[in-house]
MARBA-3410 file (N, C-alpha, C, O; in Angstrom, 1 decimal):
93
117.1,-38.8,1.8,117.4,-39.5,2.9,118.0,-41.0,2.3,118.8,-41.6,3.0 ~ 117.5,-41.4,1.2,118.9,-41.8,0.6,120.0,-41.6,1.2,120.4,-42.7,1.7 ~ 120.7,-40.9,1.4,122.1,-39.9,2.0,122.1,-40.8,3.6,122.7,-41.7,4.1 ~ 120.9,-40.1,4.0,121.2,-40.5,5.9,121.1,-42.0,5.5,122.2,-42.4,5.8 ~ 120.5,-42.8,5.0,120.5,-44.6,5.3,121.9,-45.0,5.2,122.5,-45.9,5.7
122.4,-44.2,4.5,124.0,-44.7,4.0,124.8,-44.0,5.1,125.7,-44.7,5.5 ~ 124.7,-43.1,5.5,125.5,-42.9,6.5,125.4,-43.3,8.0,126.2,-43.1,8.8 ~ 124.3,-43.8,8.1,123.6,-44.9,9.3,124.3,-46.4,8.9,124.6,-47.4,9.6 ~ 124.4,-46.2,7.7,124.9,-48.1,7.6,126.1,-47.8,8.1,126.3,-48.5,9.1 ~ 127.3,-47.0,7.7,128.8,-46.6,7.5,129.0,-46.7,9.1,130.0,-47.3,9.5
128.1,-46.3,10.2,129.0,-45.7,11.3,128.6,-47.0,11.9,129.4,-47.5,12.6 ~ 127.2,-47.9,11.7,126.8,-48.4,12.4,127.7,-50.2,12.1,128.0,-51.1,12.9 ~ 127.9,-49.9,10.7,128.7,-51.0,10.4,130.6,-51.1,10.9,131.4,-52.0,10.8 ~ 130.5,-50.0,11.2,132.6,-49.9,11.9,132.5,-49.3,12.5,131.9,-48.3,12.4 ~ 133.3,-50.0,14.1,133.3,-49.3,15.0,134.9,-49.5,15.1,135.5,-49.5,16.1
135.3,-49.6,14.3,137.1,-49.4,14.5,137.1,-48.2,14.1,136.6,-47.6,13.1 ~ 138.1,-47.5,15.3,138.7,-46.0,15.6,139.5,-45.7,14.1,140.5,-46.3,13.7 ~ 138.9,-44.7,13.6,139.6,-44.1,12.4,140.4,-43.0,12.6,140.8,-42.3,11.7 ~ 140.8,-42.8,14.0,141.3,-41.7,13.8,142.9,-41.8,13.9,143.6,-42.8,14.3 ~ 143.5,-40.3,13.4,145.1,-40.4,13.6,145.8,-39.8,14.2,145.2,-38.8,14.7
146.9,-39.9,14.3,147.7,-39.0,15.6,149.0,-38.5,14.8,149.4,-39.2,13.9 ~ 149.6,-37.2,15.1,150.8,-36.5,14.7,151.5,-37.4,15.9,150.8,-37.7,16.8 ~ 152.7,-37.7,16.0,153.3,-38.4,16.9,153.8,-37.0,17.8,154.3,-36.1,17.3 ~ 153.6,-37.1,19.0,153.7,-35.5,20.1,155.1,-35.0,19.7,155.3,-33.8,19.3 ~ 155.7,-35.6,19.7,157.5,-34.6,19.5,157.3,-34.2,17.8,157.9,-33.2,17.6
156.7,-34.7,16.8,157.1,-34.2,15.7,155.5,-32.7,14.8,155.3,-32.1,13.8 ~ 155.0,-32.8,15.9,154.0,-31.6,15.8,154.4,-30.2,15.4,153.6,-29.3,15.4 ~ 155.6,-30.1,15.2,156.3,-28.7,14.2,156.0,-28.9,12.4,155.1,-28.5,11.7 ~ 157.3,-29.8,12.2,156.9,-29.8,10.7,156.0,-30.2,10.2,156.2,-30.2,9.0 ~ 154.9,-30.7,10.5,153.8,-31.6,10.2,152.3,-30.7,9.8,151.5,-30.2,10.6
152.2,-30.8,8.7,151.0,-30.1,8.2,150.1,-31.5,7.7,150.6,-32.5,7.4 ~ 148.8,-31.3,7.6,147.9,-32.2,7.0,147.2,-31.1,6.6,147.2,-30.0,7.3 ~ 146.3,-31.5,4.9,145.5,-31.0,4.0,144.9,-32.0,3.0,145.2,-33.1,2.7 ~ 143.8,-31.0,2.5,143.4,-31.6,1.2,143.8,-31.2,-0.1,143.9,-30.1,-0.6 ~ 144.1,-32.4,-0.7,144.4,-31.4,-2.0,143.2,-31.1,-3.0,142.3,-31.8,-3.4
143.5,-29.3,-3.4,142.5,-29.2,-3.8,142.1,-28.6,-5.5,141.2,-28.0,-6.1 ~ 143.4,-29.0,-5.7,143.8,-28.7,-7.2,144.2,-29.8,-8.3,144.9,-30.8,-7.9 ~ 143.8,-29.8,-9.6,144.2,-30.8,-10.6,145.4,-31.2,-10.8,145.7,-32.4,-11.1 ~ 146.2,-30.3,-10.7,147.5,-30.6,-10.6,148.1,-32.0,-10.5,147.6,-32.8,-9.7 ~ 149.1,-32.4,-11.0,149.9,-33.5,-10.8,151.0,-33.3,-9.7,152.0,-32.6,-9.9
150.9,-33.9,-8.6,151.2,-34.2,-7.3,151.6,-35.3,-6.9,150.6,-36.1,-6.7 ~ 152.7,-35.9,-6.7,153.1,-37.5,-6.2,153.3,-37.6,-4.9,154.0,-36.7,-4.4 ~ 152.8,-38.3,-4.4,153.7,-38.7,-3.1,155.0,-39.2,-2.7,155.4,-40.3,-3.1 ~ 155.8,-38.3,-1.9,157.2,-38.5,-2.0,157.6,-39.7,-1.8,158.7,-40.0,-2.2 ~ 157.0,-40.6,-1.3,157.9,-42.4,-1.4,156.9,-43.3,-2.2,155.9,-42.9,-2.7
157.7,-44.6,-2.1,156.6,-45.5,-2.8,156.2,-46.3,-2.4,156.9,-46.5,-1.4 ~ 155.0,-47.2,-2.6,154.6,-48.4,-2.3,155.6,-49.5,-1.9,156.6,-49.6,-2.7 ~ 155.6,-50.4,-0.8,156.6,-51.3,-1.1,156.1,-52.1,-2.4,155.0,-52.3,-2.9 ~ 157.6,-52.5,-2.8,157.5,-53.9,-4.4,157.4,-52.8,-5.1,158.1,-53.1,-6.1 ~ 156.9,-51.4,-5.2,156.5,-50.8,-6.2,157.5,-50.0,-6.7,158.1,-49.4,-5.7
158.0,-49.6,-8.0,159.5,-48.6,-8.4,158.6,-47.2,-9.2,159.0,-46.6,-10.1 ~ 157.9,-47.1,-8.9,157.1,-45.7,-8.8,156.4,-44.6,-8.1,155.5,-45.2,-7.4 ~ 156.3,-43.4,-8.0,155.4,-42.9,-7.3,154.5,-42.5,-7.7,154.4,-42.0,-8.9 ~ 153.4,-42.6,-6.8,152.0,-42.7,-7.4,151.6,-41.4,-6.8,152.1,-40.9,-5.8 ~ 150.3,-41.0,-7.8,149.3,-39.6,-7.5,148.8,-39.4,-6.6,148.2,-40.1,-5.9
149.1,-38.3,-6.6,148.0,-38.0,-5.1,146.5,-37.5,-5.9,146.6,-37.1,-7.1 ~ 145.5,-37.5,-5.4,144.3,-37.3,-6.0,143.4,-36.1,-5.5,143.6,-36.0,-4.3 ~ 142.7,-35.3,-5.9,142.2,-34.1,-6.1,141.2,-34.5,-4.9,141.0,-35.7,-4.8 ~ 140.7,-33.7,-4.2,139.9,-34.4,-2.7,141.0,-35.5,-1.3,140.7,-35.9,-0.2 ~ 141.9,-35.6,-1.9,143.2,-36.8,-0.9,143.6,-35.9,0.1,144.1,-34.8,-0.1
143.2,-36.5,1.2,143.9,-36.0,2.6,145.7,-36.1,2.6,146.1,-37.3,2.4 ~ 146.8,-35.3,2.8,148.1,-36.0,2.4,148.6,-35.4,3.6,147.8,-35.1,4.5 ~ 149.8,-35.2,3.8,150.6,-34.7,5.2,151.3,-34.3,4.1,151.2,-34.7,3.0 ~ 152.3,-33.4,4.7,153.2,-32.3,4.3,154.3,-32.4,5.3,154.0,-31.8,6.4 ~ 155.6,-33.2,5.3,156.9,-32.7,6.3,158.0,-31.8,5.4,158.8,-32.2,4.5
157.6,-30.5,6.0,158.9,-29.7,4.6,158.2,-29.7,3.3,157.1,-29.4,3.4 ~ 158.6,-30.1,2.3,158.2,-29.4,0.6,157.8,-31.2,0.2,157.5,-31.6,-0.9 ~ 158.1,-32.1,1.7,158.0,-33.4,1.3,156.2,-33.5,1.0,155.7,-32.5,1.5 ~ 155.0,-34.4,0.2,154.2,-34.5,0.3,153.7,-36.0,0.2,153.8,-36.6,-0.8 ~ 153.0,-36.6,1.6,152.8,-38.1,1.4,151.4,-38.0,1.4,150.8,-37.0,1.7
150.9,-39.4,1.0,149.4,-39.9,1.2,149.8,-40.8,2.1,150.9,-41.3,2.4 ~ 148.2,-40.9,2.8,148.1,-41.0,4.3,148.8,-42.3,4.5,149.5,-42.5,5.5 ~ 148.6,-43.4,3.5,149.3,-45.3,3.7,150.6,-44.4,4.6,150.9,-44.3,5.8 ~ 151.4,-43.9,3.1,152.2,-43.9,3.6,153.3,-42.4,4.7,154.6,-42.3,4.9 ~ 152.7,-41.8,5.1,152.6,-41.2,6.2,152.4,-42.0,7.3,153.0,-41.6,8.3
151.9,-42.8,7.5,151.9,-43.8,8.6,153.2,-44.8,8.0,153.9,-44.8,9.0 ~ 153.5,-45.3,7.5,154.7,-46.1,7.6,155.8,-45.2,7.5,156.8,-45.6,8.1 ~ 155.9,-44.0,7.0,157.3,-43.3,7.6,157.2,-43.0,9.0,158.0,-42.3,9.4 ~ 156.4,-43.4,9.6,156.0,-42.4,11.1,155.7,-41.2,11.2,155.7,-40.6,12.3 ~ 155.3,-40.5,10.2,154.6,-39.2,10.2,153.5,-39.0,11.3,153.6,-38.3,12.3
152.4,-39.8,11.0,150.7,-40.5,11.9,151.3,-42.0,12.2,152.2,-42.8,11.9 ~ 150.0,-41.8,13.1,150.6,-43.4,14.2,148.8,-43.1,14.6,148.2,-42.1,14.8 ~ 148.4,-44.3,14.5,147.1,-45.2,15.0,147.1,-44.9,16.5,146.0,-44.7,17.0 ~ 148.1,-44.8,17.3,148.1,-44.6,18.6,147.6,-43.3,19.4,147.9,-42.1,19.3 ~ 146.9,-43.8,20.0,146.1,-42.5,20.2,146.6,-41.9,21.8,146.2,-40.9,22.4
147.6,-42.9,22.2,148.7,-42.9,23.1,150.0,-43.0,23.2,150.7,-43.6,24.0 ~ 150.4,-42.2,21.8,151.7,-42.6,21.6,152.3,-41.7,22.4,153.5,-42.0,22.5 ~ 152.1,-40.6,23.2,152.8,-39.7,24.1,153.0,-40.4,25.3,153.3,-39.8,26.2 ~ 152.8,-42.0,25.5,152.9,-42.6,26.8,153.8,-43.8,26.0,154.1,-44.8,26.5 ~ 154.0,-43.6,25.0,154.8,-44.9,24.5,155.9,-44.5,23.8,156.5,-45.3,23.0
156.3,-43.4,24.1,158.0,-43.0,23.9,159.3,-43.5,24.3,159.3,-44.1,25.4 ~ 160.3,-43.4,23.8,161.6,-43.9,24.3,162.0,-42.8,25.1,162.4,-41.7,24.5 ~ 161.9,-42.8,26.2,163.0,-42.0,26.6,164.5,-41.5,26.8,164.7,-40.4,27.3
END
């Protein structure tokens, strides 16, 4: 029962859309996965202002583009993912 209260609290306190999208023209090379191993694997990109690559954690959702692995934040910064659900309408022609 305690978990039910926690879930209800999260859904009612957050009305922001948390969905992410792959830009419509880039769907061929992009894959989204959950890291299930405990091996050390690093995001292919660095956070702004940092000089090191950051570790992808067990259970973390990540994006691959070929052999490159990205955490969700970096995938959004690199343009591999977008929060714009109408991205197909906003493309440059």
